[in-house]
C-alpha positions in Angstrom: 241.4 143.2 151.5 240.5 146.3 153.0 238.4 146.5 156.5 235.5 147.6 154.5 235.5 144.6 152.6 235.7 142.2 155.7 232.9 144.4 157.2 230.9 143.8 154.3 231.7 140.2 154.3 230.5 139.4 158.1 227.2 141.4 157.0 226.8 138.8 154.3 227.5 136.1 156.5 225.2 136.9 159.2 222.6 137.6 156.6 222.8 134.4 154.9 222.5 132.5 158.2 219.3 134.5 159.3 218.3 133.4 156.0 219.0 129.5 156.6 216.9 129.6 160.0 213.8 131.0 158.4 213.9 129.0 155.5 214.5 126.1 158.3 211.6 126.9 160.4 209.7 127.1 157.1 210.1 124.0 155.7 209.3 122.6 159.4 206.1 124.4 159.5 205.1 123.4 156.0 206.1 119.6 156.5 203.9 119.7 159.7 200.9 120.8 157.7 201.7 118.5 154.8 201.5 115.4 157.7 198.3 116.8 159.2 196.6 116.9 155.8 197.8 113.9 154.4 198.5 111.2 157.6 200.1 108.2 156.6 198.0 105.2 155.5 197.2 102.8 158.4 197.4 99.0 158.3 194.6 97.3 156.8 192.5 94.9 158.4 191.0 91.9 157.1 187.7 92.0 156.8 185.2 90.1 159.0 181.6 88.8 158.1 178.9 88.7 160.2 176.2 86.6 159.5 173.1 87.0 162.5 171.4 84.3 162.6 167.6 83.7 161.6 165.8 84.1 164.7 167.8 87.6 165.1 167.0 88.6 161.5 163.1 88.4 162.3 163.3 89.7 165.4 164.4 93.0 163.6 162.1 92.6 160.7 159.6 94.8 160.1 157.8 92.2 158.4 155.1 90.1 160.1 156.1 86.5 160.7 153.7 83.8 159.2 153.2 82.8 162.8 151.6 86.0 163.5 149.4 86.6 160.9 148.1 83.4 161.4 147.3 83.8 165.0 145.9 87.4 164.2 144.0 86.2 161.3 142.5 83.1 163.7 141.8 85.5 166.3 139.9 88.5 165.3 138.0 88.3 161.5 139.1 91.0 159.5 136.8 94.7 158.7 136.4 93.5 155.5 136.0 89.9 156.2 132.9 91.1 158.7 131.8 93.4 155.8 131.8 90.7 153.0 130.1 88.3 155.3 127.3 91.1 156.4 126.9 92.0 152.7 126.8 88.1 151.5 123.7 87.4 154.3 121.7 90.7 153.1 122.3 89.8 149.1 120.9 86.5 149.8 117.6 87.9 151.3 116.5 90.0 149.0 118.4 91.8 145.7 119.9 95.1 146.1 117.4 98.0 144.4 118.8 99.7 141.8 119.8 103.0 142.4 117.7 106.0 141.1 118.6 107.9 138.6 117.3 111.2 137.0 116.1 111.4 133.9 115.8 114.6 131.5 113.3 114.3 128.4 114.8 114.3 125.2 112.9 116.1 122.3 
């Protein structure tokens, strides 16, 4: 083997070492990307079921309670009830007149 062959083999060995180092770094970078994109699964916890009491459920509900409705209806009659009572009182005195209509003669 001549001197030229020895130099060429050393150059090849050095090139292969640099390629191996670059591939190792590339594999490390790709592994880190993979770990970020697909993290390991976490340990699953048992489900917790919480049932709030009826008092809290009613407190935060949009629906009015029966007690509140009874109190407000007893305190103030509704405007519809007032109007109905007024019409009933007027209707008992005299019947409502028929509305006037325009008529056109037909020949």
